[in-house]
N, CA, C and O of each residue as an XYZ file, in Angstrom:
952
protein
N     111.001    158.843    145.961
C     109.479    158.495    146.016
C     108.779    159.913    146.527
O     109.349    160.564    147.403
N     107.933    160.222    146.139
C     107.383    161.329    146.181
C     105.878    161.050    147.909
O     105.630    160.080    148.625
N     105.448    162.135    147.858
C     104.450    161.795    148.791
C     104.721    161.650    150.326
O     105.916    161.660    150.622
N     103.891    161.525    151.287
C     104.488    161.341    152.357
C     104.216    159.592    152.929
O     103.247    158.857    152.734
N     105.773    159.294    153.843
C     105.611    158.255    154.079
C     106.477    158.372    155.588
O     106.698    159.465    156.110
N     106.882    157.176    156.136
C     107.068    157.523    157.323
C     108.603    155.994    156.963
O     108.599    155.063    156.158
N     109.606    156.406    157.945
C     110.983    155.765    157.197
C     111.561    156.215    158.814
O     110.986    157.082    159.473
N     112.998    155.340    159.395
C     113.986    155.657    160.189
C     115.546    156.279    160.006
O     116.263    155.681    159.203
N     115.883    156.980    160.427
C     116.788    157.495    160.043
C     118.055    156.650    161.362
O     117.660    156.414    162.504
N     119.273    156.367    160.988
C     120.411    156.217    161.776
C     120.998    157.152    162.576
O     121.375    158.176    162.007
N     121.150    157.072    163.604
C     121.956    158.101    164.447
C     123.454    157.936    164.283
O     123.981    156.824    164.252
N     124.043    158.934    164.191
C     125.632    158.951    164.458
C     126.313    158.250    165.668
O     125.887    158.265    166.823
N     126.979    157.885    165.402
C     127.541    156.161    166.812
C     128.201    157.325    167.652
O     129.128    157.924    167.107
N     127.762    157.762    169.112
C     128.343    158.109    170.440
C     128.317    157.535    170.946
O     127.491    156.623    170.996
N     129.856    157.874    172.111
C     130.288    157.129    173.135
C     129.724    158.350    174.027
O     129.613    159.558    173.820
N     129.342    157.297    175.372
C     129.100    158.081    176.090
C     130.749    158.262    176.919
O     131.712    157.999    176.198
N     131.076    158.734    178.506
C     132.316    159.208    179.191
C     132.832    157.670    179.349
O     134.038    157.464    179.213
N     132.132    156.803    179.576
C     132.451    155.583    180.120
C     133.141    154.625    178.841
O     133.625    153.523    179.098
N     133.123    155.202    177.398
C     133.239    154.139    175.940
C     132.324    152.946    175.788
O     132.679    152.036    175.039
N     130.842    152.852    176.624
C     129.722    152.646    175.505
C     129.253    153.598    174.744
O     129.306    154.828    174.732
N     128.743    152.701    174.059
C     127.577    153.882    173.375
C     125.941    153.495    173.383
O     125.301    152.462    173.581
N     125.636    154.807    173.078
C     124.016    154.501    173.117
C     123.293    153.335    172.856
O     123.679    152.354    172.220
N     122.166    153.525    173.420
C     121.417    151.940    173.279
C     120.700    152.795    171.494
O     120.980    152.701    170.299
N     119.809    153.482    172.254
C     119.245    154.452    170.691
C     119.989    154.189    169.371
O     121.057    154.801    169.396
N     119.878    153.742    168.627
C     120.521    153.871    167.325
C     119.714    154.352    165.909
O     120.090    154.264    164.740
N     118.503    154.875    166.459
C     118.106    155.461    164.763
C     116.868    156.227    165.708
O     116.815    156.245    166.937
N     115.982    156.796    164.823
C     114.402    157.845    165.144
C     113.695    157.859    163.789
O     114.089    158.087    162.645
N     112.447    157.518    164.350
C     111.506    157.275    163.152
C     111.449    158.790    162.481
O     111.321    159.793    163.183
N     111.527    158.820    161.461
C     110.754    160.296    160.726
C     109.770    160.500    159.476
O     109.925    159.901    158.412
N     108.962    161.217    159.675
C     108.107    161.592    158.328
C     108.821    162.484    157.265
O     109.554    163.459    157.430
N     108.399    161.875    156.144
C     108.821    162.465    155.416
C     107.604    163.292    154.171
O     106.377    163.196    154.125
N     108.277    163.844    153.544
C     107.077    164.495    152.795
C     107.896    164.620    151.788
O     108.814    165.290    152.262
N     108.277    164.282    150.121
C     109.057    164.591    149.011
C     108.211    165.037    147.965
O     107.104    164.542    147.755
N     108.774    166.090    147.210
C     107.898    166.340    145.766
C     107.825    165.774    144.982
O     108.471    164.740    144.816
N     106.984    166.256    144.182
C     106.779    165.110    142.672
C     107.814    165.648    141.835
O     107.823    164.941    140.827
N     108.534    166.381    141.758
C     109.483    166.752    141.160
C     110.992    166.639    142.039
O     111.164    166.648    143.258
N     112.133    166.517    140.767
C     113.248    166.866    141.782
C     113.429    167.749    142.538
O     112.904    168.814    142.211
N     114.029    167.733    143.530
C     114.200    168.386    144.906
C     115.145    168.753    144.748
O     116.077    168.126    144.246
N     115.166    170.501    145.355
C     116.041    171.294    145.043
C     117.027    171.455    146.837
O     118.026    172.129    147.087
N     116.526    170.892    147.406
C     116.972    170.814    148.915
C     116.214    169.918    150.327
O     115.425    168.973    150.350
N     116.564    170.343    150.907
C     115.679    169.954    152.513
C     115.649    170.197    153.469
O     116.702    170.439    154.058
N     114.420    170.259    154.120
C     114.273    171.474    155.266
C     113.767    169.830    156.659
O     112.909    168.951    156.738
N     114.786    170.239    157.325
C     114.270    169.587    158.854
C     113.312    170.229    159.845
O     113.530    171.268    160.468
N     112.558    169.703    159.887
C     110.961    170.540    161.034
C     110.713    169.799    162.007
O     110.107    168.732    161.903
N     111.269    170.400    163.354
C     110.951    170.232    164.368
C     109.710    170.482    165.039
O     109.144    171.563    164.876
N     109.198    169.535    165.825
C     107.897    169.553    166.183
C     107.826    169.605    167.434
O     108.810    169.026    167.893
N     106.996    170.105    168.444
C     106.712    170.888    169.352
C     105.339    169.735    170.258
O     104.422    170.158    170.961
N     105.541    168.747    170.031
C     104.389    167.772    170.480
C     104.337    166.231    170.024
O     104.136    166.170    168.811
N     104.415    165.422    170.412
C     103.871    163.879    170.114
C     103.635    163.751    168.941
O     104.293    163.106    168.125
N     102.414    164.523    168.719
C     101.547    164.350    167.447
C     101.902    165.583    166.500
O     102.371    166.638    166.927
N     101.634    165.331    165.221
C     101.847    166.711    164.290
C     100.492    167.424    164.392
O      99.374    166.963    164.166
N     100.804    168.499    164.736
C      99.644    169.701    164.629
C      98.869    169.443    163.033
O      99.650    169.283    162.095
N      97.545    169.409    162.765
C      97.644    169.545    161.688
C      98.254    170.771    160.684
O      98.777    170.575    159.587
N      98.075    171.940    161.270
C      99.170    172.974    160.957
C     100.625    172.447    160.306
O     101.330    173.055    159.501
N     100.745    171.762    160.617
C     102.430    171.446    160.483
C     102.443    170.578    159.370
O     103.164    170.603    158.373
N     101.409    169.698    159.733
C     101.744    168.588    158.267
C     101.226    169.486    157.065
O     101.829    169.303    156.008
N     100.492    170.163    157.058
C      99.692    171.066    155.777
C     101.133    171.879    155.701
O     101.422    171.887    154.505
N     102.281    172.645    156.533
C     102.783    173.291    155.799
C     103.925    172.645    155.216
O     104.715    173.085    154.381
N     103.865    171.046    156.039
C     105.284    170.428    155.653
C     104.800    170.338    153.821
O     105.372    170.865    152.866
N     103.840    169.669    153.836
C     103.062    169.556    152.318
C     102.863    170.552    151.369
O     102.558    170.356    150.192
N     103.082    171.862    152.029
C     103.175    173.003    151.107
C     104.515    173.372    150.703
O     104.859    173.849    149.622
N     105.366    173.038    151.904
C     106.695    173.204    151.462
C     107.359    172.045    150.740
O     108.590    172.046    150.710
N     106.781    171.181    150.230
C     107.147    169.531    149.849
C     106.619    170.578    147.702
O     107.378    170.740    146.746
N     105.489    170.879    147.808
C     105.026    171.677    146.803
C     106.117    172.595    145.806
O     106.255    172.790    144.599
N     106.935    173.119    147.338
C     108.202    174.321    146.595
C     108.936    173.686    146.065
O     109.645    174.349    145.307
N     109.238    172.187    146.086
C     110.224    171.730    145.790
C     111.004    171.486    146.807
O     112.157    171.525    146.376
N     110.999    171.156    148.401
C     111.707    170.659    149.261
C     111.296    169.145    149.839
O     110.136    168.739    149.907
N     112.320    168.496    150.188
C     111.955    167.197    150.836
C     111.679    167.459    152.296
O     112.756    167.615    152.871
N     111.015    167.530    152.829
C     110.931    167.789    153.880
C     110.685    166.654    155.217
O     109.742    165.863    155.247
N     111.593    166.753    156.137
C     111.917    165.784    157.183
C     111.528    165.740    158.891
O     112.395    166.101    159.687
N     110.813    165.496    159.155
C     110.181    165.147    160.675
C     110.985    164.255    161.494
O     110.466    163.300    162.071
N     112.076    164.485    161.565
C     112.525    163.521    162.872
C     111.356    163.574    164.686
O     111.145    164.630    165.283
N     110.812    162.180    165.164
C     110.272    161.947    165.950
C     110.602    162.390    167.063
O     110.762    161.468    167.863
N     110.804    163.526    167.548
C     111.383    163.834    168.598
C     111.299    163.392    170.292
O     112.073    163.048    171.186
N     110.406    163.546    170.172
C     109.619    163.022    171.405
C     109.443    161.364    171.341
O     109.313    160.931    172.486
N     109.411    160.573    170.581
C     109.803    159.147    170.630
C     110.612    158.262    171.540
O     110.573    157.059    171.800
N     111.684    159.708    172.105
C     112.493    158.691    172.839
C     112.421    159.184    174.143
O     113.158    158.836    175.066
N     111.544    159.975    174.198
C     111.146    160.430    176.131
C     110.021    159.828    176.623
O     109.064    159.718    175.857
N     109.921    159.343    177.942
C     108.855    158.386    178.421
C     108.104    159.375    179.037
O     108.601    160.314    179.659
N     106.773    159.162    178.859
C     105.342    160.192    179.564
C     104.950    161.000    178.560
O     105.428    161.217    177.447
N     103.963    161.429    179.154
C     103.124    162.342    178.220
C     103.526    163.815    178.211
O     103.472    164.566    177.238
N     104.049    164.191    179.775
C     104.533    165.507    180.521
C     105.512    166.114    180.065
O     105.879    167.164    180.593
N     106.104    165.622    179.062
C     107.799    166.440    178.595
C     107.042    167.243    177.448
O     106.142    166.837    176.712
N     107.613    168.417    177.492
C     107.263    168.883    176.439
C     108.137    170.089    176.038
O     107.790    171.195    175.624
N     109.623    169.473    176.319
C     110.500    170.259    175.752
C     111.867    169.565    175.379
O     112.627    169.143    176.251
N     112.125    169.474    174.060
C     113.421    168.403    173.763
C     114.635    169.674    173.254
O     114.616    170.444    172.294
N     115.460    169.515    174.162
C     116.667    169.910    174.548
C     118.012    168.795    174.623
O     118.025    167.661    174.144
N     118.610    169.166    175.026
C     120.123    168.982    174.966
C     121.007    167.815    174.008
O     120.451    167.334    173.021
N     121.901    167.556    174.242
C     122.617    166.141    173.616
C     121.818    165.379    172.315
O     122.120    165.403    171.122
N     120.666    164.684    173.008
C     119.752    164.391    171.907
C     119.158    164.751    171.237
O     118.645    163.955    170.450
N     118.830    166.301    171.123
C     118.349    167.028    170.060
C     119.036    167.045    168.922
O     118.477    166.817    167.849
N     120.476    167.347    169.026
C     121.137    167.334    168.096
C     121.435    166.181    167.168
O     121.712    166.137    165.969
N     121.265    165.092    168.277
C     121.521    164.053    167.706
C     120.131    163.521    166.562
O     120.097    162.966    165.464
N     119.229    163.979    167.408
C     117.936    164.238    166.197
C     117.875    164.551    164.953
O     117.513    163.956    163.938
N     118.295    165.602    165.186
C     118.363    166.952    163.966
C     119.739    166.166    162.942
O     119.815    165.998    161.725
N     120.595    165.853    163.946
C     122.097    165.555    162.679
C     121.230    164.414    161.524
O     121.296    164.571    160.304
N     120.311    163.098    162.297
C     120.182    161.709    161.763
C     119.011    162.209    160.544
O     118.814    161.570    159.511
N     118.251    163.573    160.942
C     117.318    163.815    159.897
C     118.334    164.712    158.465
O     118.269    164.720    157.236
N     118.982    165.199    159.242
C     120.606    165.753    157.887
C     121.380    164.980    157.193
O     122.054    165.137    156.176
N     121.129    163.917    158.070
C     122.110    162.745    157.393
C     121.325    162.162    156.452
O     121.780    162.190    155.309
N     119.943    161.480    156.667
C     119.534    160.928    155.902
C     118.990    162.037    154.554
O     118.669    161.666    153.425
N     119.002    163.115    154.947
C     118.560    164.061    153.518
C     120.169    164.022    152.737
O     120.409    164.223    151.547
N     121.031    163.730    153.724
C     123.063    164.198    152.557
C     122.652    162.587    151.623
O     122.577    162.212    150.453
N     122.471    162.019    153.012
C     122.415    159.919    151.618
C     121.647    160.265    150.584
O     121.953    159.794    149.488
N     120.781    160.927    150.659
C     119.978    161.047    149.529
C     120.174    162.483    148.006
O     119.404    162.854    147.120
N     121.899    162.968    148.485
C     121.861    163.427    147.454
C     121.479    165.181    147.977
O     121.847    166.109    147.256
N     121.029    165.335    148.750
C     120.700    166.835    149.204
C     121.821    167.622    149.548
O     122.453    167.030    150.424
N     122.474    168.963    149.169
C     124.090    169.322    149.598
C     123.439    170.007    150.970
O     122.358    170.540    151.218
N     124.447    169.771    151.610
C     124.453    170.589    153.097
C     123.816    171.824    152.945
O     122.766    172.012    153.559
N     124.328    172.781    152.157
C     124.210    173.997    152.501
C     122.542    174.205    151.448
O     122.091    175.201    150.882
N     122.084    172.986    151.539
C     120.691    173.533    150.798
C     119.881    172.622    151.815
O     118.952    172.025    151.271
N     120.031    172.390    153.157
C     119.372    171.814    153.999
C     118.921    173.040    154.991
O     119.856    173.815    155.194
N     117.712    173.389    155.648
C     117.651    174.362    156.532
C     116.894    173.703    157.527
O     116.554    172.539    157.317
N     116.479    174.444    158.903
C     115.532    174.033    160.073
C     114.333    174.390    160.061
O     114.261    175.134    159.082
N     113.583    174.346    160.416
C     112.184    174.891    160.795
C     111.621    174.399    162.236
O     111.380    173.194    162.296
N     111.354    175.245    163.522
C     110.575    174.940    164.588
C     109.402    176.041    164.852
O     109.268    177.168    164.376
N     108.635    175.349    165.739
C     107.281    176.053    165.963
C     107.211    176.248    167.499
O     107.384    175.122    167.966
N     107.049    177.097    168.467
C     106.715    177.197    169.777
C     108.361    176.732    170.001
O     109.424    177.014    169.449
N     107.876    175.741    171.285
C     109.324    175.305    171.886
C     110.588    174.973    170.799
O     111.758    175.355    170.781
N     109.779    174.048    169.866
C     110.750    173.589    168.754
C     111.694    174.926    167.970
O     112.893    174.881    167.694
N     110.694    176.137    167.717
C     111.642    177.013    167.088
C     112.213    177.840    168.246
O     112.591    178.971    167.940
N     112.355    177.411    169.702
C     113.682    177.267    170.330
C     114.640    176.370    169.852
O     115.806    176.673    169.599
N     114.164    175.315    169.736
C     115.341    173.959    169.413
C     115.855    174.493    167.799
O     117.039    174.512    167.463
N     115.307    174.693    167.370
C     115.843    175.245    165.662
C     116.719    176.421    165.841
O     117.600    176.644    165.011
N     116.482    177.451    167.211
C     117.553    178.476    166.850
C     118.687    177.516    167.772
O     119.827    177.687    167.341
N     118.644    176.885    168.533
C     119.879    175.992    168.929
C     120.862    175.347    167.962
O     122.092    175.313    167.991
N     120.078    174.897    167.190
C     120.632    173.889    166.101
C     121.538    174.651    165.198
O     122.615    174.352    164.684
N     120.399    176.299    165.124
C     121.526    177.000    164.009
C     122.516    177.704    164.608
O     123.108    178.497    163.875
N     123.013    177.600    166.247
C     124.441    178.029    166.986
C     125.190    176.907    166.799
O     126.404    177.081    166.911
N     124.775    175.682    166.517
C     125.707    174.685    166.793
C     125.876    174.215    165.597
O     126.989    173.691    165.556
N     125.172    174.110    164.293
C     125.297    173.764    162.807
C     125.594    174.583    162.105
O     124.953    175.605    162.349
N     126.742    174.762    160.751
C     126.957    175.084    160.139
C     125.959    174.782    158.539
O     126.348    174.487    157.409
N     124.509    175.026    159.121
C     123.582    174.473    157.973
C     122.731    175.965    157.397
O     122.661    177.077    157.919
N     122.332    175.600    156.517
C     121.642    176.623    155.403
C     120.977    177.705    155.589
O     121.254    178.773    155.042
N     119.915    177.499    156.484
C     119.072    178.474    156.530
C     118.262    178.308    157.915
O     118.309    177.093    158.108
N     117.606    178.839    158.890
C     116.696    178.566    160.192
C     115.443    179.562    160.182
O     115.378    180.727    159.790
N     114.598    178.839    160.666
C     113.176    179.735    160.709
C     112.702    179.357    162.147
O     112.666    178.130    162.238
N     112.405    179.848    163.063
C     111.704    179.964    164.272
C     110.205    180.475    164.143
O     109.930    181.515    163.545
N     109.252    179.657    164.755
C     108.401    180.679    165.161
C     107.829    180.568    166.272
O     107.990    179.509    166.879
N     107.110    181.478    166.780
C     106.824    181.961    168.204
C     107.985    181.084    169.208
O     107.768    180.097    169.911
N     109.035    181.693    169.031
C     110.221    180.790    169.979
C     110.151    181.066    171.232
O     110.529    182.237    171.254
N     109.889    180.728    172.433
C     109.862    181.222    173.966
C     111.701    181.347    174.230
O     112.659    181.375    173.457
N     111.573    181.393    175.530
C     113.066    181.779    175.680
C     114.053    182.390    175.819
O     115.217    182.085    176.080
N     113.516    183.330    175.624
C     114.422    184.328    174.534
C     115.242    185.298    176.001
O     116.388    185.748    176.017
N     114.442    185.362    176.837
C     115.161    186.243    177.818
C     115.725    185.411    178.974
O     116.901    185.326    179.328
N     114.595    184.789    179.511
C     114.712    183.347    180.357
C     114.908    182.221    179.843
O     114.127    181.610    179.112
N     116.239    181.804    180.293
C     115.894    180.341    179.273
C     114.744    179.283    179.724
O     114.270    179.506    180.838
N     114.344    178.416    179.177
C     112.797    177.718    179.254
C     114.071    176.239    180.196
O     115.213    175.811    180.028
N     113.110    176.036    180.972
C     113.610    174.641    182.158
C     114.149    174.006    181.552
O     114.994    174.116    182.440
N     114.696    173.204    180.674
C     115.477    172.615    179.905
C     116.797    172.920    178.805
O     117.554    172.283    178.072
N     116.522    174.344    179.219
C     117.337    175.011    178.243
C     118.243    175.879    178.984
O     117.759    176.549    179.896
N     119.851    175.992    178.651
C     120.926    176.052    179.856
C     121.236    177.422    179.425
O     122.079    177.774    180.250
N     121.019    178.552    178.491
C     121.222    179.750    178.226
C     119.720    180.092    177.552
O     119.021    179.172    177.128
N     119.397    181.134    177.505
C     118.490    182.069    176.717
C     119.157    182.257    175.584
O     120.296    181.885    175.302
N     118.019    183.142    174.643
C     118.328    183.134    173.174
C     119.148    184.102    173.026
O     120.077    184.025    172.222
N     118.918    185.233    173.829
C     119.683    186.685    173.540
C     121.356    186.051    173.934
O     122.261    186.501    173.231
N     121.612    185.360    174.680
C     122.842    185.115    174.889
C     123.969    184.323    173.931
O     125.197    184.405    173.917
N     123.151    183.624    173.236
C     123.913    182.599    172.276
C     123.893    183.491    170.989
O     124.920    183.562    170.313
N     122.769    184.173    170.625
C     122.243    184.843    169.309
C     123.508    185.413    168.503
O     123.391    185.485    167.279
N     124.610    185.790    169.051
C     125.613    186.195    168.522
C     126.403    184.940    167.544
O     127.089    185.075    166.531
N     126.038    183.807    168.227
C     127.169    182.851    167.468
C     126.121    181.827    166.604
O     126.320    180.614    166.541
N     125.198    182.376    166.076
C     124.359    181.613    164.905
C     125.281    181.841    163.504
O     125.847    182.692    162.817
N     124.883    179.937    163.672
C     125.968    179.459    162.037
C     125.070    180.102    160.702
O     125.598    180.819    159.853
N     124.096    179.837    160.689
C     123.128    179.715    159.605
C     122.257    181.191    159.605
O     122.198    181.670    160.738
N     121.798    181.734    158.900
C     120.787    182.709    158.489
C     119.420    182.537    158.952
O     118.731    181.735    158.322
N     118.941    183.104    159.869
C     117.355    182.870    160.827
C     116.741    183.515    160.773
O     116.968    184.626    161.253
N     115.498    183.195    160.108
C     113.869    184.318    160.494
C     113.759    183.756    161.567
O     114.057    182.602    161.874
N     113.103    184.988    162.472
C     112.189    185.267    163.557
C     110.843    185.702    163.244
O     110.534    186.779    162.733
N     109.851    184.496    163.698
C     108.431    185.604    163.226
C     107.795    185.417    165.033
O     108.081    184.423    165.700
N     107.066    186.382    165.486
C     106.685    186.471    166.436
C     105.189    187.024    166.486
O     104.774    187.544    165.450
N     104.401    186.967    167.512
C     103.216    187.900    167.789
C     103.765    189.293    168.581
O     104.798    189.158    169.236
N     103.198    190.467    168.556
C     103.571    191.100    169.578
C     102.771    191.100    170.938
O     103.125    191.671    171.970
N     101.606    190.342    170.745
C     100.963    189.667    172.207
C     100.720    188.939    172.498
O      99.664    188.707    173.085
N     101.643    188.135    172.217
C     102.059    187.159    172.349
C     102.881    187.299    174.239
O     104.014    187.776    174.299
N     102.140    186.826    175.646
C     102.632    186.910    176.549
C     103.881    186.210    176.724
O     104.682    186.650    177.547
N     104.206    184.952    175.909
C     105.473    184.088    176.047
C     106.611    184.720    175.152
O     107.723    184.200    175.242
N     106.445    185.774    174.312
C     107.490    186.520    173.768
C     107.123    188.063    173.773
O     106.552    188.754    172.930
N     107.600    188.330    174.899
C     107.062    190.066    174.697
C     107.585    190.775    173.777
O     108.636    190.344    173.303
N     107.171    191.735    173.376
C     107.904    192.602    172.503
C     109.343    193.559    173.013
O     110.264    193.716    172.211
N     109.383    193.944    173.913
C     110.608    193.748    174.462
C     111.738    192.750    174.583
O     112.874    193.220    174.643
N     111.580    191.419    174.626
C     112.140    190.563    174.588
C     112.488    190.597    173.042
O     113.625    190.787    172.610
N     111.606    190.435    172.437
C     111.577    189.958    170.869
C     112.508    191.385    170.070
O     112.930    191.296    168.917
N     112.687    192.560    170.887
C     113.575    193.750    170.505
C     114.804    193.157    171.087
O     115.572    192.731    170.225
N     115.160    193.026    172.188
C     116.802    192.280    172.318
C     117.147    191.523    171.825
O     118.373    191.427    171.767
N     116.173    190.323    171.036
C     116.560    189.195    170.338
C     117.333    189.908    169.109
O     118.435    189.600    168.655
N     116.562    190.828    168.739
C     117.031    191.566    167.203
C     118.114    192.278    167.041
O     118.958    192.286    166.144
N     117.990    192.916    168.071
C     119.284    193.182    168.140
C     121.041    192.397    168.485
O     122.152    192.844    168.201
N     120.711    191.320    169.071
C     121.409    190.177    169.320
C     122.054    189.677    168.225
O     123.262    189.495    168.072
N     120.719    189.371    167.121
C     120.859    188.257    165.940
C     121.926    189.409    164.998
O     122.818    189.084    164.214
N     121.532    190.685    165.344
C     121.961    191.733    164.435
C     123.812    191.630    164.626
O     124.580    191.965    163.724
N     124.233    191.136    165.896
C     125.591    191.058    166.353
C     126.338    189.581    165.719
O     127.566    189.492    165.675
N     125.391    188.406    165.222
C     125.875    187.249    164.673
C     126.516    187.731    162.946
O     126.061    188.573    162.172
N     127.674    186.843    162.799
C     127.975    186.864    161.207
C     127.234    186.238    160.161
O     127.798    185.581    159.286
N     125.885    186.424    160.211
C     125.289    185.653    159.589
C     123.943    186.529    159.541
O     123.635    187.219    160.513
N     123.061    186.477    158.254
C     122.147    187.459    157.913
C     121.169    187.231    159.051
O     121.386    186.204    159.696
N     120.073    188.018    159.457
C     118.998    187.604    160.408
C     117.752    188.239    159.965
O     117.897    189.249    159.275
N     116.595    187.863    160.215
C     115.372    189.131    160.100
C     114.252    188.365    160.831
O     113.562    187.378    160.574
N     114.389    189.438    162.089
C     113.191    189.069    163.311
C     112.147    190.356    162.982
O     112.345    191.560    162.815
N     110.503    189.202    162.968
C     109.463    190.181    162.437
C     108.362    189.678    163.476
O     108.134    188.518    163.820
N     107.591    191.141    163.982
C     106.878    191.046    165.064
C     105.049    191.577    164.307
O     104.873    192.557    163.583
N     104.213    190.827    164.657
C     102.705    191.042    163.653
C     102.238    191.601    164.735
O     102.264    190.976    165.795
N     101.827    192.629    164.674
C     100.901    193.863    165.857
C      99.748    192.858    165.478
O      99.418    192.450    164.364
N      99.119    192.515    166.991
C      97.642    191.936    167.156
C      97.890    190.842    166.919
O      96.938    190.279    166.379
N      99.282    189.840    167.152
C      98.696    188.493    167.205
C      99.313    187.946    168.181
O     100.480    188.096    168.542
N      98.374    187.211    168.659
C      98.841    186.565    170.367
C      99.978    185.640    170.217
O     101.169    185.807    170.481
N      99.310    184.573    169.709
C     100.534    183.545    168.969
C     101.193    183.068    167.949
O     102.322    183.322    167.530
N     100.425    182.392    167.607
C     101.513    182.020    166.044
C     100.656    182.086    164.894
O      99.473    181.747    164.879
N     101.475    182.649    163.705
C     100.582    182.935    162.385
C     100.245    181.972    161.977
O      99.392    182.074    161.096
N     100.740    180.388    162.396
C      99.795    179.586    161.486
C      98.565    178.912    162.192
O      98.065    177.788    162.138
N      98.344    179.835    162.738
C      96.999    179.368    164.133
C      95.936    180.255    163.835
O      95.512    180.618    164.932
N      95.286    180.792    162.947
C      94.727    182.279    162.676
C      93.191    181.732    162.745
O      92.768    180.686    162.251
N      92.479    182.694    163.473
C      91.137    182.579    163.682
C      90.516    182.706    162.321
O      90.855    183.711    161.694
N      89.476    181.689    161.605
C      89.682    181.983    159.986
C      88.449    182.793    159.590
O      88.085    182.905    158.419
N      87.594    183.562    161.020
C      87.130    184.847    160.308
C      87.452    185.763    160.909
O      86.704    186.574    161.454
N      88.821    185.758    160.888
C      89.305    187.299    161.157
C      90.444    187.214    159.698
O      91.290    186.390    159.350
N      89.860    188.740    159.016
C      90.470    188.801    157.700
C      92.100    189.154    158.064
O      92.927    188.863    157.200
N      92.590    189.807    159.391
C      93.649    190.414    159.737
C      94.683    189.414    159.678
O      95.707    189.397    158.995
N      94.054    188.239    160.860
C      94.774    187.181    161.324
C      95.543    186.213    160.009
O      96.655    185.685    159.994
N      94.090    186.243    158.608
C      94.598    185.190    157.982
C      95.640    186.104    157.034
O      96.767    185.679    156.777
N      95.198    187.297    156.577
C      96.701    187.930    156.128
C      98.045    188.193    156.501
O      98.905    188.674    155.764
N      98.205    187.787    157.916
C      99.254    187.527    158.796
C      99.820    185.738    158.600
O     100.882    185.211    158.930
N      98.779    185.257    158.028
C      99.459    183.992    157.900
C      99.987    183.636    156.677
O     100.955    182.880    156.593
N      99.339    184.197    155.563
C      99.233    184.367    154.429
C     100.933    184.704    154.378
O     101.768    183.978    153.837
N     101.255    186.242    155.221
C     102.362    186.899    154.807
C     103.945    186.100    155.626
O     105.169    186.156    155.501
N     102.737    185.277    156.614
C     104.804    184.860    157.505
C     104.853    183.179    156.982
O     105.711    182.336    157.244
N     103.752    183.061    156.250
C     104.430    181.069    155.393
C     104.899    182.194    154.015
O     106.016    181.800    153.681
N     104.555    183.238    153.232
C     105.527    183.678    152.097
C     106.633    184.118    152.791
O     107.489    184.297    151.924
N     107.126    184.411    153.941
C     108.416    184.652    154.412
C     109.344    183.724    154.632
O     110.542    183.683    154.349
N     108.387    182.731    155.363
C     109.259    181.303    155.374
C     110.052    180.792    153.998
O     111.207    180.460    153.728
N     108.375    180.954    153.043
C     109.250    179.856    151.617
C     110.240    181.067    150.729
O     111.022    180.767    149.827
N     110.006    182.349    151.191
C     111.502    183.101    150.620
C     112.460    182.926    151.096
O     113.497    182.755    150.455
N     112.354    182.917    152.856
C     113.827    182.873    153.465
C     114.475    181.512    152.803
O     115.599    181.620    152.311
N     114.016    180.627    152.781
C     114.588    179.736    152.346
C     115.011    179.481    151.040
O     116.013    178.905    150.617
N     113.891    180.112    150.373
C     114.322    180.194    148.864
C     115.469    181.219    148.255
O     115.967    181.155    147.131
N     115.729    182.093    149.200
C     117.009    182.934    149.040
C     118.253    182.267    149.927
O     119.387    182.648    149.637
N     118.093    181.290    150.992
C     119.227    181.357    151.727
C     119.846    179.577    150.822
O     121.000    179.218    150.585
N     118.589    178.889    150.551
C     119.162    177.779    150.532
C     119.898    177.221    149.169
O     119.514    176.162    148.673
N     120.708    177.793    148.729
C     121.232    177.230    147.546
C     122.863    176.982    147.018
O     123.086    176.461    145.925
């Protein structure tokens, strides 16, 4: 089925320490499928309860490149609107549900990647250190040196344990990811046994996918960052 639609992805059965099975058995997902035969899949981790227009546009653009794009609704399991981070065991459960949904449709595990923005970019990094997937991309991921409130370790601490080729995109003027922290992350990911590439854009305050439409330099950064994301998945999801 091509186009954009909603579905439900079953969760892997998990027992608690007392032998009970968790009540939650599935996670809602948004899917964008290409019109042609898919060459792989990408699990998109989103940073808010609503899908920002830029993320939806990127999902459709990735699908036009031949990928099945699956976005688990990470915040569906969390009550209240004041929750902004999605970490812990249930993050991996939601990712695994999207991963399994793809493999059940014939997508090979080594052709599945993960993509995340902001705190979900941090989540994508965590997935890449815990799952032997095909590739990972993080955009404007905070928590590099100082862990986020619900994150147990910083990214520089766990970077050497990356299991998937990882691309990181950052703005040099982003206060959440200062250049010195990004430099430390670049060094730390260089010690992993997989390929990594850390890009910093001078003059960019935050995310490259949200430029000022009247700023030609910002538009050039957006085009470059999207091209790098496409090329990273194209090179590593084989």
